[in-house]
KEPATI-835722 format. One record per residue (C-alpha): x negated, y negated, z negated; residue in one letter. Coordinates in steps of 0.05 Angstrom, whole numbers, plus 5000, padded with zeros to 4 digits. Example, Ala and Ser with C-alpha at 12.3 -4.5 7.8 and 13.67 -1.06 7.14 Angstrom:
KEPATI-835722
+------+-------+------+------+
| east | north |   up | type |
+------+-------+------+------+
| 4754 |  5090 | 4844 |    a |
| 4727 |  5021 | 4857 |    s |
+------+-------+------+------+
//
This chain:
KEPATI-835722
+------+-------+------+------+
| east | north |   up | type |
+------+-------+------+------+
| 1674 |  8765 | 7706 |    m |
| 1617 |  8760 | 7642 |    r |
| 1588 |  8819 | 7629 |    s |
| 1602 |  8843 | 7552 |    k |
| 1535 |  8891 | 7554 |    t |
| 1528 |  8868 | 7479 |    h |
| 1586 |  8890 | 7453 |    q |
| 1562 |  8961 | 7469 |    i |
| 1502 |  8979 | 7424 |    q |
| 1470 |  9032 | 7386 |    n |
| 1506 |  9077 | 7416 |    e |
| 1490 |  9144 | 7454 |    t |
| 1513 |  9154 | 7523 |    i |
| 1507 |  9202 | 7582 |    w |
| 1514 |  9182 | 7655 |    i |
| 1517 |  9235 | 7710 |    t |
| 1500 |  9204 | 7779 |    g |
| 1462 |  9159 | 7746 |    g |
| 1399 |  9159 | 7797 |    s |
| 1422 |  9109 | 7838 |    s |
| 1482 |  9058 | 7869 |    g |
| 1530 |  9041 | 7816 |    i |
| 1507 |  9094 | 7764 |    g |
| 1431 |  9062 | 7765 |    y |
| 1458 |  8997 | 7751 |    a |
| 1497 |  9024 | 7687 |    l |
| 1431 |  9061 | 7666 |    v |
| 1389 |  8989 | 7682 |    e |
| 1442 |  8948 | 7629 |    r |
| 1456 |  8997 | 7585 |    l |
| 1390 |  9024 | 7555 |    a |
| 1383 |  8952 | 7545 |    k |
| 1424 |  8966 | 7478 |    h |
| 1429 |  9046 | 7474 |    n |
| 1405 |  9117 | 7479 |    k |
| 1419 |  9128 | 7549 |    v |
| 1412 |  9200 | 7576 |    i |
| 1421 |  9207 | 7653 |    v |
| 1435 |  9266 | 7697 |    s |
| 1433 |  9270 | 7775 |    a |
| 1404 |  9329 | 7819 |    r |
| 1339 |  9294 | 7833 |    n |
| 1295 |  9317 | 7772 |    q |
| 1236 |  9275 | 7806 |    s |
| 1278 |  9205 | 7804 |    m |
| 1308 |  9218 | 7738 |    l |
| 1238 |  9232 | 7707 |    q |
| 1217 |  9157 | 7753 |    e |
| 1270 |  9124 | 7707 |    m |
| 1251 |  9154 | 7650 |    a |
| 1178 |  9135 | 7655 |    n |
| 1204 |  9067 | 7675 |    t |
| 1258 |  9045 | 7639 |    i |
| 1258 |  9052 | 7555 |    e |
| 1302 |  9085 | 7510 |    n |
| 1324 |  9134 | 7575 |    v |
| 1327 |  9202 | 7577 |    s |
| 1355 |  9257 | 7623 |    f |
| 1382 |  9329 | 7637 |    v |
| 1382 |  9352 | 7704 |    v |
| 1453 |  9363 | 7736 |    f |
| 1482 |  9401 | 7801 |    d |
| 1555 |  9375 | 7778 |    v |
| 1582 |  9414 | 7835 |    a |
| 1553 |  9481 | 7794 |    d |
| 1595 |  9507 | 7745 |    k |
| 1531 |  9560 | 7727 |    t |
| 1495 |  9501 | 7701 |    q |
| 1548 |  9470 | 7650 |    i |
| 1516 |  9523 | 7592 |    h |
| 1440 |  9498 | 7603 |    r |
| 1469 |  9429 | 7600 |    v |
| 1500 |  9427 | 7540 |    t |
| 1450 |  9465 | 7507 |    e |
| 1400 |  9416 | 7538 |    e |
| 1448 |  9350 | 7513 |    l |
| 1455 |  9381 | 7442 |    k |
| 1379 |  9386 | 7441 |    q |
| 1369 |  9310 | 7463 |    t |
| 1433 |  9290 | 7408 |    t |
| 1482 |  9306 | 7365 |    r |
| 1536 |  9270 | 7392 |    h |
| 1552 |  9226 | 7456 |    i |
| 1586 |  9161 | 7440 |    d |
| 1603 |  9154 | 7513 |    r |
| 1603 |  9196 | 7570 |    a |
| 1600 |  9155 | 7639 |    i |
| 1624 |  9210 | 7703 |    l |
| 1609 |  9174 | 7759 |    n |
| 1569 |  9229 | 7807 |    a |
| 1611 |  9226 | 7876 |    g |
| 1604 |  9247 | 7951 |    h |
| 1630 |  9220 | 8010 |    c |
| 1643 |  9249 | 8069 |    e |
| 1694 |  9228 | 8129 |    y |
| 1739 |  9275 | 8169 |    l |
| 1733 |  9267 | 8247 |    d |
| 1799 |  9294 | 8271 |    i |
| 1774 |  9310 | 8338 |    d |
| 1723 |  9348 | 8325 |    n |
| 1740 |  9358 | 8251 |    p |
| 1695 |  9398 | 8194 |    d |
| 1738 |  9420 | 8154 |    w |
| 1689 |  9442 | 8093 |    d |
| 1687 |  9363 | 8076 |    i |
| 1744 |  9376 | 8039 |    m |
| 1722 |  9434 | 7997 |    e |
| 1649 |  9402 | 7983 |    r |
| 1689 |  9329 | 7951 |    m |
| 1737 |  9366 | 7916 |    i |
| 1673 |  9409 | 7884 |    a |
| 1633 |  9344 | 7868 |    v |
| 1681 |  9288 | 7857 |    n |
| 1728 |  9327 | 7827 |    y |
| 1699 |  9385 | 7799 |    l |
| 1640 |  9363 | 7784 |    g |
| 1680 |  9326 | 7736 |    m |
| 1719 |  9373 | 7702 |    v |
| 1640 |  9406 | 7697 |    h |
| 1615 |  9344 | 7672 |    s |
| 1674 |  9342 | 7622 |    l |
| 1657 |  9423 | 7598 |    q |
| 1585 |  9402 | 7580 |    a |
| 1602 |  9342 | 7540 |    c |
| 1663 |  9356 | 7509 |    l |
| 1626 |  9379 | 7446 |    p |
| 1591 |  9318 | 7443 |    l |
| 1639 |  9280 | 7450 |    l |
| 1674 |  9304 | 7399 |    k |
| 1625 |  9304 | 7345 |    n |
| 1628 |  9221 | 7361 |    a |
| 1661 |  9169 | 7311 |    s |
| 1690 |  9131 | 7366 |    k |
| 1682 |  9180 | 7430 |    p |
| 1707 |  9141 | 7493 |    h |
| 1707 |  9187 | 7561 |    l |
| 1695 |  9143 | 7627 |    i |
| 1711 |  9175 | 7696 |    g |
| 1704 |  9142 | 7759 |    i |
| 1761 |  9141 | 7809 |    s |
| 1765 |  9090 | 7875 |    s |
| 1820 |  9048 | 7896 |    q |
| 1817 |  9089 | 7951 |    v |
| 1879 |  9124 | 7919 |    i |
| 1919 |  9067 | 7936 |    s |
| 1925 |  9064 | 8005 |    a |
| 1909 |  9112 | 8062 |    p |
| 1854 |  9098 | 8106 |    f |
| 1829 |  9131 | 8165 |    t |
| 1783 |  9197 | 8161 |    q |
| 1793 |  9188 | 8086 |    a |
| 1827 |  9252 | 8069 |    e |
| 1786 |  9296 | 8028 |    g |
| 1758 |  9230 | 7995 |    y |
| 1810 |  9193 | 7972 |    g |
| 1847 |  9263 | 7957 |    a |
| 1780 |  9278 | 7904 |    s |
| 1784 |  9212 | 7885 |    k |
| 1870 |  9218 | 7867 |    a |
| 1861 |  9286 | 7831 |    a |
| 1810 |  9243 | 7786 |    i |
| 1864 |  9196 | 7773 |    r |
| 1911 |  9247 | 7754 |    y |
| 1866 |  9279 | 7710 |    w |
| 1842 |  9230 | 7671 |    l |
| 1910 |  9203 | 7655 |    d |
| 1939 |  9270 | 7628 |    a |
| 1873 |  9286 | 7589 |    l |
| 1885 |  9213 | 7557 |    r |
| 1947 |  9248 | 7528 |    v |
| 1914 |  9312 | 7506 |    d |
| 1845 |  9287 | 7482 |    l |
| 1879 |  9229 | 7436 |    a |
| 1884 |  9274 | 7379 |    r |
| 1803 |  9283 | 7387 |    f |
| 1815 |  9208 | 7382 |    n |
| 1783 |  9201 | 7442 |    i |
| 1795 |  9134 | 7487 |    d |
| 1797 |  9154 | 7564 |    v |
| 1779 |  9093 | 7610 |    t |
| 1795 |  9111 | 7695 |    s |
| 1757 |  9062 | 7739 |    i |
| 1765 |  9051 | 7806 |    m |
| 1726 |  9001 | 7853 |    p |
| 1732 |  8975 | 7908 |    g |
| 1673 |  8982 | 7959 |    f |
| 1609 |  8973 | 7936 |    v |
| 1544 |  8975 | 7966 |    d |
| 1507 |  9029 | 7961 |    t |
| 1470 |  9092 | 7992 |    p |
| 1532 |  9122 | 8002 |    l |
| 1566 |  9061 | 8032 |    t |
| 1508 |  9035 | 8070 |    q |
| 1521 |  9101 | 8113 |    k |
| 1599 |  9067 | 8136 |    n |
| 1615 |  9039 | 8200 |    t |
| 1671 |  9006 | 8188 |    f |
| 1686 |  8942 | 8152 |    n |
| 1687 |  8935 | 8082 |    m |
| 1723 |  8883 | 8054 |    p |
| 1706 |  8837 | 7992 |    f |
| 1638 |  8878 | 7989 |    l |
| 1605 |  8880 | 7922 |    m |
| 1544 |  8905 | 7907 |    d |
| 1526 |  8950 | 7856 |    s |
| 1503 |  8905 | 7789 |    a |
| 1564 |  8861 | 7799 |    q |
| 1609 |  8933 | 7801 |    a |
| 1571 |  8954 | 7729 |    a |
| 1585 |  8895 | 7694 |    d |
| 1667 |  8902 | 7715 |    r |
| 1651 |  8971 | 7693 |    i |
| 1618 |  8965 | 7624 |    i |
| 1670 |  8898 | 7610 |    t |
| 1732 |  8943 | 7619 |    a |
| 1689 |  9000 | 7565 |    m |
| 1682 |  8946 | 7512 |    a |
| 1754 |  8932 | 7519 |    d |
| 1772 |  9006 | 7526 |    r |
| 1825 |  9003 | 7574 |    c |
| 1864 |  9055 | 7606 |    f |
| 1850 |  9036 | 7673 |    s |
| 1814 |  8989 | 7710 |    c |
| 1808 |  8960 | 7793 |    s |
| 1765 |  8920 | 7822 |    f |
| 1761 |  8871 | 7861 |    p |
| 1828 |  8841 | 7843 |    k |
| 1831 |  8809 | 7921 |    r |
| 1824 |  8881 | 7941 |    l |
| 1882 |  8916 | 7895 |    s |
| 1928 |  8852 | 7911 |    s |
| 1914 |  8877 | 7997 |    m |
| 1927 |  8946 | 7977 |    l |
| 1996 |  8931 | 7937 |    w |
| 2030 |  8902 | 7995 |    i |
| 1995 |  8964 | 8035 |    a |
| 2039 |  9004 | 7993 |    r |
| 2099 |  8962 | 7999 |    k |
| 2100 |  8950 | 8067 |    m |
| 2065 |  9020 | 8095 |    p |
| 2091 |  9016 | 8170 |    r |
| 2053 |  8954 | 8177 |    l |
| 1990 |  8987 | 8144 |    w |
| 1989 |  9041 | 8184 |    l |
| 1989 |  9007 | 8251 |    q |
| 1937 |  8964 | 8219 |    l |
| 1898 |  9030 | 8211 |    q |
| 1915 |  9045 | 8283 |    q |
| 1894 |  8986 | 8310 |    s |
| 1815 |  8987 | 8288 |    k |
+------+-------+------+------+
//
């Protein structure tokens, strides 16, 4: 798929979770033609990005910590008068071992993946409203399309994101804010590199960033990739008993 990076230019773009993985790849591409504000928890990594990538500034933000929302909003306002596109990408993944369960992982993933996205929108919504053609992009996951072993917490948090974005599309329409939900498959990032199971159709973060940018340029409602995984999960939804058997055999 051909990237449409060149179609997104002269904009101010805020990216959360931008210090590694998909977020970092998005920063690298979009900063070529735009002003990019990147957020993450690690200030030293953000400072290094700002020093090495042109057109990049940063605002430190632990998205799970709602006490930081006011400070982040003020720092964003000091950096720009408006945000054309907000890419809410920050995420976390842990897996549930049902034989020795740590139930707290559910709270941790809801805190980062879902509530972290809520906190991020709270921080940037005033600046999105100031843009002439604002766009909100949220990163969900194809995991919501079928049940995967040990993914109870991760999948639930990503499903919450998908519904939240769909509902926001309705409520933000009167402010002319477009909303796009992105559902990647398996992407080679520091998070997925910890996985010990097979990840079908694994793609690198650069490929994923290109797909996301194309969806942004088209301002589509939703985008799932890669299509081969989407097709496989469609079959899983249509034949849930077979899918269960396959999951149990692993």
